[in-house]
N, C-alpha and C positions, 0 to 999 in steps of 0.2 A: 319736579313730579307731581304737581299739583295740575298743572294742564296735560300734561301724559293722561292723567287719572280721567279726568272730565271729560276731554275731546276723545279719549281712546274707546271709553265707554257710550259716548254720545254714536260715534261711528261703527259700532258692533252694535248697536240697534237699528242705526239708519239701514245697516246694509243686509242684516236680517229681514228688517220688514221690507227689502227691495227685492229680496230672493223669495218672497213671499206673494208677490205680486202689488205690491202696495205703492203707492206715487209717493215718492219723497218730496217733501217741502222743509228742507234745513237753508237757512241762509245764516251764516258764522256771522258775527256780530261784537266789536270791543264796546266798552266803556270806556270811557277815554278820558274824563273829569277826576277829580279828585286832588285830596290833599297828598298823597305821595308823588304823584307826577309836577304836582305844584312845588313841592318842595325839593325834589332834584332841581325844577328849573329855578331854584331860588337858590342851591348852590350854598348855601350861608350869609348869604347877602342878604339885605335887608331896603337898601335904597333902589329896587328895581320899579319900576314903572309898572301897572297893571297890563299894558301894551305888550312891554316888552315880557314880563312875565308868562302871557299867554301864546308870546311868540316861540320862546325857549320850551312851555311845555308841551305845544304842537309839535315842534321837530323832536322832543322825545319820545311823544307817544307813538309816532309816526315810524321812527326808528326801530323801536320794542314790536308796534303793529308787525312790521316787515320781518323781524327776527321768529317771531313767533308764527307768523302763516308760515314760512319757510319748516319751521318744525315740525308744525299741524301737517302740510302736505308730506313732508319724511316720513311720518307716522300713518300713513296711508290713511286718513281722513281722509272722506268723499264729502265735497260739498262744493257750494255753487260759486267758486271764490272770485267770479269776476261781481258780485250783485253783492258782497256783504255791508253792510251796515254797521256803524259808526255816531259814535252820540253827539260828537261836534260834528257832524253833516248837517251845513244847512237846513236840507229835508226835515231832518230829526227834528233839529231845534223849534224850527217853525210847527212843528207838530207838538212838539211838548210846549209851549208858548198859546197853541190852541187846546190844548188840554186842560192845564192850568187855567185858563179862561172858564173853559166846561165848568171845572170845578168852584172857581169863585161866584160864577151865577147862580151853583145851584146853594152856594150858601155852605161847602163842604171846605170851603179854602178863607181863614180869617188871620189878621195882624194883631196880636194883642201881648201884652207881658206878660211872662210864664217864666216858672223857675225849670230852666233846662242844662243839659250837661256839658258843662263848657270848658275845653280843654285851654289850660293855662298856654301851655306847649304850644298849640295849634292856634291860639288867640282865634278860634270859632267855639260854635253850638256843634255838639254830635247829637247823632242818632241813639238809640240802643244797640242797633245792630255794628255800629263803630266803634262799642267797646270792648275791653276784654278784663275780666275778675283776677285781679292777684289776690290768691288766698293767702297771704303770707304779709300782706301790707300792715304796719304796726300803727297805731292810733293813739293818741294819750289820751286817754276816757277821764273825766274830772266829776266830783259830786260837789257842789255849787249852793249856797247857801244864800235865799235874798229873801231881803228884808220885808215884810208886810206891812205893807201902809192902812188898809182898810182889812178887817178880819172880821168874818160876819159873828153876829152876837152872839149865836148858840155855839161857835170855838169856842170865842172871849170869855164866855160866863164858866168854862170847864177849867181856864188855865188857874193851877192852884195860889196864884200870889200875882195879883192885882200889878199890871205896866211889866210885866216882864215881856221882852220883843219876842215874836215871834219871828221865825222864819219856815219858808218854804225849799225843800230839798230836790235838784236836778239834777239830771247826770246827763253829759253828753260824751260824743266823740268826737264832734267838733269845737271845740274851742272858739275858733277863729270867728264862730257865726255869733257869738255871745253879744259883741259892740252893737249888732242891729238886731236883737232880741226884743221882739214887738206884744209878746203875750205869753203866759204859760197855761201849758192845759192838762185838763183832767178828766177824767172819767168819772158820770153821774153813778153808775153803777157798781164803781169799786168802793172798798170800805178803806176810810185813812184813817190814821193815828194820831197823835198828837204825843212828842216824845218829848224825854230828857235824855242828854248824851252825858258821860263821864267826862271829866275836864274844861266842860262849856257851861259851867255854872251859871245860871239868870237868863238861861234861853231855853226857846220850847221851838220844836221843831215838827212841822207836817211834813207825814209819809205814806205810801200806799200802806195798810197793813201787813199784807202779803208778803211786804219788800224790806220789813224791822230787822228779819232774824239775817239775812244776806246784808244789810248793811252794818249791823253787829257785827259779823265776822272780816267786812271791809275793813272796819276801823280799829277792829279787837279792842272795845272800848264796850264798857255796860250802857245797856241803853233800855231804861224804862218805860212803859207807853203808861202815860197818865189817862189817856182815856181815845176812844175811837168815834166817828161818824159817820157818816154815810156823804159820798163824796159829792151831792147834789147839793150841800150845805155851802161849798164853795163857791158857788155862782154871786159875783158880785166883789166877790174879794180884789184885791190887789197889790202889787208889791212892788218895790222902788229899782227901775232900771239897774242892773249890774256895772253900767259903765258909766250910767249920767243919772246923778243923782238928783237932779232936777225933773225925769220924767218920772210919771207914774205908769204901770203897764196893768192891764186887765187879766181877770184868772176867766179862760172861757172852757166850754164844754166842749170834748172831741172823743166820738168813737175810736181813734187810732191808737189813743191812752191803753196799755194793758198793764198788765201786773207781771209782767215776763221777766222783763230787768229792768237796773234803772230805779227808779224812785217813786215811778206810780206817777209825778208830775212831770212835762214833758216841755222843755225850753221850745218855743217856736218862733224861727225866722223866715216867714215866710216868703223871701225872695229865696231860699236856699232848700228847700223843703218842698214837697206836693204836696203831704197832708196841710202842712202851715200854712201853703197858700190858699188849700179851700179853705181852711177855718178862716182865714182871715178876709175872705173874699164872701163869706156865709155874714161874718159882722163887720163889713164895709170898713177894714181897713184898709189903709191907701201902701202899697208894698214899697218900703225901703232897702236900697241895695245900697253897698260900701265899698262894692270889690267890683276895677273895674276889668276889662277884655284882658290885661296881663294877668289876671289872679292877684292883684296888690289892692291894698286899703286904697280908697279913694281921700282925696283931703277934707271930706267932710267926716272921717271916722277920727279926724283928730291929728295934732303934730304928733303925737307919739306913735302911733299907727300907719299916719301917710305914707304910702309907698312901700309899706311891707309885703313880701309877699306870704298870703294866706297860712298856706301847708306848711311853712318852715316857720320862717321868724316871726311873723306875724301870730301864728298860734303860741310862741313864747312867750312873746310882747303882752299878749291878754291874759295869759296866765301870771305873768308878772305883776299885771295890774291888779287884779284881782287874787292876790296870793291869801291877802287876810280871809277872804271870803270862802277859798276850796278849802274842805274837809278832805278830800282825798284824791289823789289823782294815781295812774296805773295806765300804764303799758298794753294795749287791746290789739292780739294778730287776729284778724280776720278778713274775710273778701272784700276788696274794694275797686272800686271801678277804675280803668285806664284809659287812655288813650289808645288803641291799637297801632295807632302806628308808629308816635313817639314814644310809647310805652313811659308816658308819664303819667301820675296821677290827674284826673279831673275833679271838679266842685259842680254841683246843683249853683246858678248862678239865673235872677231872674235878669233875662233883658227881653225887647223887642222882636220876636219873629214872626215866621209867616207858619201857620199850621195847618193841617190837617183834623176836622174832625172826627176822628174816630169812632167819636160815642155815637155821632149818626150810621156811619157803617158799619161796627163788628158784628152787630147779631147778623147781618144779613151774610157779612163775611163767613160768620160761622155755622151758619146755614147752608152756607154753598159749601164749605170744606166736606160737609156729608158725602156729599156726591165726589168727593175728588177719590180717586188711589193711591196709598203713599208704598212704594217699592223702595227697597225690597220687602217683603212682608215680613220674612223670620230674620232678617236682621237688625241687631242693636241698634244701629241708628236711627231705625224708624221709630222707635221709640218716643222720639221730639216732637213725632208727628201729633202725637195727643198735645205737647207742649203748645206748639201754632197756636190751636184753641186759649188755652191757658194764658199763652201771652197777649191774644188779641184781646182777651176778657178784662188784662190788667193795664191796658194799654189806652190812657184816657185824649192824647192826641201825638199827634205825631209833628215834628218841626221841620219844616221842611226849605230851611232859608240856615245858609252861611255865610260867613263872613270872610269870605276868602275870592279871587277871581278869576281861577282858570275851573271852568262849568259854564252852565247857561243862565244867564241873568233874568233873576224876577221881573218882568218886562211890565213893572209899577213905575207910578210917579206919584211924587206925595207933596201935599201939601207944605207949604215950607214952617208956618206957624201953627197950624190944629194938628200937622201928623198924617190929615186923610190919606187914604190911598185913592189912587186916579186911575181906573182901569174899565176901558171898554172893549169893547168887538172893534170898532174903529181904531183905536191906538195898536192892537194887536193886528189888525191887517196891516199898517202902519210900517209896525217893525219890521214885519215879513217880509215888506217890499225894500227894506233897507237891508236886510240881512241878503236878499237876494244880488242886490245892487253893490254894496260894501263888504259885505265878507262878515264874519262874525264876530270880530273887532270892534264894528262900528258902535256899540252899546259907549264904550271908553275912547273911541277917536271922533264921533260928531258933537257938534256943539248941539247945547239944549234943544236952540230953536230948529234944528234938523229933526232930533227925535221929536219932538210934540208940533203938530201939524195946529194952524189955528183953529180946523175944525173939531178937533178933541177938546183943546182949549175952551171954546165956545160952548160943548158939548158939554162941559164939566162947569161953567161960568166963571173959570180963571185968568190970570192971567198970567204971561209968560216967565214974570219975574215973581210970582208970586209959588212958584213951580220947583222942584227938586226932584233929579233921577233919582233911583233908590240902587244901593251899591254893592247888595246881597245878591248872592247866586243862589240857586235852586241844590237842592240835596241830589248826590250823586245816586243815591237810592230812588230819590223820585226820575231822575234819568231813565235809569234802567226800569224801573218799576212799569215805563210804561212802551215798554218795547212789543208786548203785544198790540199798540194802537199801533205800529209801525209795520211791521213785520206781517201780521196779521191783518187779512183787508176784512171792512166788513164786521158783520158778526161771527166770524170763526173765532174757533177755541183750539188751543193747541193739545195736540195728544199727550207731549209732554215735556213736562219741565224737568232738569235733569243740573242738578248743582251738588255742591258742599252740606256736609250737616249743619255749618254756620248758617246757610240760608233760611233757615227756618227763622230767624230775625232778622234777613235782609231780603234778598230779591223774591222768595218765595210769598214774603208778607205782604211786600210793596206793592207786586205784580196783581195779588188776591185784594188789595184794598181799591187799587184805583180804579181794578176790574168791575168789580163789584157797584163800586161808587157810579160808574158812568154807564155801565151794561145790566148790569142785576145780576152779573153770575162770573163763577171765577175765568179765569183767561186760561184753564188748563183742566184736563181732564185726568191725570195723574200726575206724582211726582214720584223723581227717582231722587235717593238721598243718596251719596257715596262718602266715604271717609278721606281721612287725610294722611299724606305718607309722612312715617316717622322711620329711624333709623331702629337699626339692631335691639338698641336696651328701651325700645319707646319712647325715644325723644322726640319733640317737634323738632323740625328741622331749623336750622336758623344759620346764620352767617356767625355770629358771634361764640357759637358752639363748634365752627368748620365740620356739620355732619351735612353739609348738605350736597343732594348729590342731581346733577346734571345727564336728564336722559339719556343724552348725547356720546356721555359717559357708560352707558350701558349699551346703546345701537354701536357705536364706535370704538369703544375701550379708553384708557386713562394710561398715560405713561405711566404713571407711578401703581399702576395695577391695580390701585383699591378696591375695588370693586370688580375684580376679575377681567377677564378678558372681552374682545367686544361681541355681544351675546346677539346683537341683530334686533330688528326692528318686531321680529314675531314674539321674540323672546319678550321684549317689553310690553307687548300686547298683549298676550299671555299671563304674564304678571297680571297686568292689569284686571284681566278679566277672573283670575284666581283669588286674587285678595282684596279686591276693590270694594266689593258689595256688601260685604257678610260682616265687616267690622269697622266703626268709628276710626281705628289706628290702622294705616295700610303699611305694612313694614317694608323698609328697604336694605337687605340685607344681600352678602355673598352667597351663603345658604339658602335665602330663598329665591334667588334670582338662577342660581346655580340647578335648582330644581324644576323651574321653568323653564330654562335650555333644557333639559334633559325630556322633559316630557314630548315641547314641540320636534327634538329631535327621535322620539320615538315615532311620533305620526310621521315626520318625514320620512323615515326607512321604511316604515309598512306603506305606505303612498307611491315611494320609489321602485319598490319591488312588484306594487301592483300594477304599475306604467310597466315594468320590465317584462310583468307575463301578459301585456298584450303586444307585444310589437308585433305578432302576426296573426293579431284575432280579426277575422271578418266582420263585417257590420250585419250579414245576416245570416243567424245561426239558429235551429232548431232548438228547439226548450226541452232536451229530450234529459231533465233533472234528475242526481243523485237526492236521496234523500238529505244528505248532508250540505249540498247544496240550497232545497228548498229549507232546510231546518236556517242556515244564516241569511237568507232571504228574511225569513220570520224574524231573526233578533236584529236584522236590519233595521227593518219597517218597526219593530218596537221601540227601539233603540230611538230612528227618526222622530217618531209620535213624542218621547218622553223628551229629545233636546229640544223641541217644538215648541214643547211647553215650558221649560225652561227658559228657553229666550222668552219669550213671551209674558214670563213673571219675572223677567231679569235675573233669574238666579244663576249667572254666568261663571259661578265658582262649581258650582252642582252639573254644568255644560262641560266646563272642563274636565271633571272627576267621572262623568259620564262617559265622553269621549275617548278619552285616556285608558278607561278601562275596555270599555268595547274595543279598540285597538290592538292594545295588547293582548287581551284574553281571549277575546271570540275570534276577533281577525286575525292575529299576527299567530298567537301560541296555540289555536285552534285549528282553524280553517285552513288556514297557510299551509301549517303545518304538515293537516292527515294528506292535502290534495298534491303536495309536493311531489310524489310516482304521478300520478294522472296527468298533471302539467308540464313533467321535464322528461317522463319514459314512454307515455303513450303515445300511439300513433298521432301525429302531428295534426290529422283530419278526423281522430277518432271522435265520436261526440262525447264522452267522458270527457276529453281533455277540453274540446270547445265550450262543453256546460260548465264546466271550472273558471275556463276563461269569462264566458257570459257573466257569472257571478261576482267575477274580481271584476268587470267593469261596473258592474251596479254598484258593488261595495265602495268603487274608489270614487264615482258619481255621487252618491248619497253622503259619503265620507268629507270629501273637497266641500260639498257645500254645505254641513253642517261646522264643518271648521273654518270655513270662507269668511263667517262676520268675525272673528277673533283674529284668525292667519290671514291676509285676503293677499300678500303677496305668495305665499306658497299654493294657496288656490289657484291663484292666474299661473303659478309656473306649471301647475299640473296640468291646465290647458294647454298652457305651449307648449308641452313635450307630448301631450296624448294624441296617440294617431290617427283619432275622427274631431279633435276638437281642435287646430291648431288654425288661428286666423279668427276662436269664437273668443269674445270677452265675456267672462262667467257672470259678470255682474250685469251684462246686457242681454247673456242668453234667455230670459224668460223664466218660468216656473216650473220644475220638477220635479215632482215627490215620486216617492215608492209607492206604488198599489196597493190598492187594498189586497188583492188576490194572495199576494204576499204575504199574510198574516193568514198564519195556515195552525193553528193550537194541537192539532192531532199530528203532524209531522215532527212536530216540538215532544210531542209526546212520546214517540218512537226514538228518536236521536236520543233524548235524555235518561232513556232506559237502557240504550247503546253507552252513553257516557257514563253511565252507574255501572255496568260491569267492567268499562274502561278502566275506571276507578280500584275498583277490587282486583282486575288483574294486575295494575303498576302494584299493589299492594304486597299481591305474591308472588309477583317477579324476581326469582333469583338473581337475575342480570338485568342491568340498563338497556339492552336492547332488546324489546320485547320482539322486533323481529326475527329473533332465534328460537321463538317460543311457538309451539304449537297449543292452540287452547280448545276446549271441551267446555260448551256451557251448556250444561244442565237445568232445564225448567219444563212449568207445564203452563196448562191455561191460556188466559193471555198475555204473559209473558213470553211464554214461547210463540204465540199469533204474534206480537209487536216482535221482535228476534225475526221473524221469517218475512217479514217485508223487506230486510235489508240482506235475504239471504236466503232464497228460495232453497237451494241445494242443501242435502245433509250436510256435506264436507264440501268445503271451497277454502280457495287462495286469493281469489280474485272479486270476493264479493263486495259489497259496499260495507257489510260488519267486519268483516278481513281490515277493509280500508282504515274504520273509523277507532279500531279494537290497535292496528298495529303491531300486528302478527302475521307469524308464516301462515296460518293458517287457522280456521275456525270450523267445529263441528257443534250442531247441535241436536242435544239428543235430548228426547221427553222423558221427562221424571219428576216423580212426585218430591216435593219438599217441604220443609214447613220454612223453610226459606224462600225468596223471589226467585234466585236463582243460585244455582253453584255451578262456582268456574275451577276446572285443573289443567294443568300447564304441566307441560313437557318439552324437552329440546327434539325441534324437529328433525327430519331424517333428511329434509332438502338441502340442498347448499347454495352459498351465497351467487346472486349472478353479479358478474363481472360488471354488466350493465347499469341496472338497475338498483344493483347494493341489496336489493331485496333476496329471501332465504325462499326461493321459488325453483331453482334450476335442480336439474338430476342429478349432476356432475359441476364439479368444480372448475372444468374445463370447457363446459359450455354454457352459453346465457338460458336463460328461464325463455318458456314457450312463447311469451309476448313478444321480447325484445328479440329473438331470433325473426321475428316475424317482421319487426321493424327493420331489422338489418338486411335482411333478405329484398323490404321493399326498394330499400336504399342501394341495393345491389345492381338491382331491375333500372332503377333510375340513372344510374353511372352508367 
């Protein structure tokens, strides 16, 4: 359903633009790499070679692409299907390497050791866009005491009894990081207190003054404040490492320490936190990591912890080791990052990765966003547009390396001893030639001497045995983020990027950053954001819940009838247009689908009626139109203008509402109903009948083009059945727009007055069929003048006003009144005509004069 939403929305836009005379450049593409496909290829196996994994992954991707393309075509998606792009294409891979090198040359791509989100379940680094947050995650938070080794003299002088041990209190939700603690951070601008705690006699503790009361409530113990002091005094203090008593660690100032929760003293593990890492860099502390790729403690963590997973047994083992120093433990329910593919929690872990220096680009990117429009403008989903700016502001770097094999290899060699990257344009060119010659898997199949020509070795001054190739691949967001450089040539900018709400952290952002970095501007002029499909209860669709709906079930039906009968593709497309643009959650339920099917059915019935009315319509007709005819053209023009504006602002839900209301009310209930007598009973070649047909042909043309972007199958079917359109393809028929002269407010003023009289008449009518009545309308001045435009005679059975009011006859009488007009009704003295069913005959046994003329003409013809 997500594919249906995305592809159909794109198709609605491109079809509308095509009908407006635009040239469309839409090349469908597939992001083919990534962990989900690799996991499918592995199938639970762990001993497959990289080449085998890649072959299986490619096979799976191609099968998925084939099925998806077939579905997209069946939904009526119009595209250049012979020129699709795939991120595993050789040309795409070569382009990606060239762009990678361009960033490297600019100093925007670099390799370093930093803490990154790491998924133990996937054994790879993850980007922010690859995370989802679990709001019900449970962590064990502990308050731990750390023995002070060096207590600053101003504090020691305040201790009431000489020689009392002093402890610093820290609070952490990640006890598993305590073995790799390298500092305690304090805030010089905070006030701290020296306190004693009941039950811990002979000891004093340091805690932020603002948090003393919180600790008192947590421990349920008496806490006495001995003294307070400014945080700056803690500079130069030290403490004993919580797990290794032989090590002494420093107190370091840091702005990220607050008094919002905890103790105001923050345990710092630079390998597992971005703020901790920055503090370590500032103070030249080497980064220590005791956690491996599987999320388990390494041998360096000691025999007790070695091999234990840090998020479960390892964390408990650490708390057991420190039990004597843990003052309090608690269960904390909070939002925590999970791997969005495996649905397992992740950790922050320092590792050697490739990064894009977003600090050097993000200010330009934020400036570039100021010229980008975000649609829909009134949708709740676009509120995250500002979120894109805040995400850019917070993002210090972008990790673009992954420790997997199904992807584009990072085209870098390394010096075995120093680890220095070896990269040059000559190497990139050589690798591009190799991919042409040997295919995409050459990185894993060719020996090293084939990967590195002698010229490259000489360029870097190294021997072959001093070099090794990298094992990492590029982040899939880096893959897709450069689609603009492959699909758009030169300095072209896409008019529109369209994707789901989650792509504010994904494709929208990666495309923006890469384009700004290399070209200095955004790759798009506008962003369109759509929501996600949910079930009737608002739950996200998932196989585990059993609530996944296949679009095929909607278009062709299911045997279990869970979602009703086969609604057809037009209903699917109408559902997308109605519901996918204004909400972040797009409901899929039988009720919603039936409402969409009913709306499509209403339009189809009216269109079929209009087609039927044109069966004998000649192509050349004089335009001697009634006021009602001109009124409908006026409404048609205004509706077309409104619909086009809504299409241009991507408010497809309002397009559907506007068209449904127009078809149901103005076209069907008003015009088609009021003109049936003219259409069916007037002489075949009568000007009034031809005028009616002319207006209906124009309604059909404009209406068909208006619904065509949403319902292209219905629109093309209209052209197949149209007496003057057979052999013409609507979307190849060029531009056709209502004429400005159709807009006639003065005509609307006249007809709206008549319709106001009709509403009053209907309220006064004692019978359902108002054709049985003769109406007398009393008015004066301007009102009478306007009504006389519809009926020149004082009394008439065949005037335009009679047609609008749907009565036997109308008499206009000039009479001043405080009201705009006054209506009186009486039962007509005339009889019902057996042919036209109007009360215009002189006797029951004879037709009315108009019908008698028609019958006489038919007799002459016979």
